[in-house]
C-alpha positions in Angstrom: 74.7 143.9 142.8 72.0 142.1 144.8 72.4 141.2 148.4 70.2 138.5 149.9 70.7 137.2 153.4 69.3 134.2 155.3 69.8 134.1 159.0 68.8 130.9 160.9 67.1 131.5 164.3 65.5 129.2 166.9 62.1 130.1 165.5 62.9 129.8 161.8 64.8 131.8 159.2 65.0 135.5 158.7 65.3 136.5 155.0 66.5 140.0 154.0 67.6 141.7 150.8 68.4 145.1 149.3 65.5 146.7 147.4 67.2 148.5 144.5 66.5 147.6 140.9 68.6 149.1 138.1 67.8 149.0 134.4 70.3 151.0 132.4 70.5 154.4 134.0 67.1 154.0 135.8 67.0 153.0 139.4 64.0 152.2 141.5 63.1 150.1 144.6 60.9 147.1 145.1 60.8 143.7 146.9 63.2 141.0 145.7 61.9 138.3 148.1 58.4 136.9 147.4 56.5 134.3 149.4 55.3 131.0 147.9 53.4 130.1 151.1 53.9 130.5 154.8 56.8 127.9 154.7 58.7 128.9 151.5 59.9 132.0 149.7 61.9 132.8 146.5 64.2 135.7 145.5 65.2 137.1 142.2 68.1 139.1 140.9 69.0 140.3 137.4 66.8 141.5 134.6 63.5 142.9 135.9 61.6 141.5 132.9 62.9 138.0 133.6 62.0 138.2 137.3 58.5 139.3 136.4 58.1 136.4 134.0 59.3 134.0 136.7 56.8 135.5 139.1 54.0 135.1 136.6 55.0 131.4 136.0 55.0 130.7 139.7 51.6 132.3 140.1 50.2 130.2 137.2 51.7 127.0 138.6 50.3 127.7 142.0 46.8 128.2 140.4 47.2 124.7 138.8 48.9 122.9 141.7 48.5 123.4 145.4 51.3 125.3 147.1 49.4 125.5 150.3 51.0 125.4 153.7 
């Protein structure tokens, strides 16, 4: 189970998540929230391979299109 939390504040939003990844019997830790730019972030849960493919697609799209601040 993945937990992702967004808390609004006067200055913006605080994003938080757990860091445990599970694949079968194997457990490891790593970030689940990734920045797109200083104004936007995305989070993933589920199959690690799928999350990695989404990350690669986002990086490729940002190279073609400006995701600048």
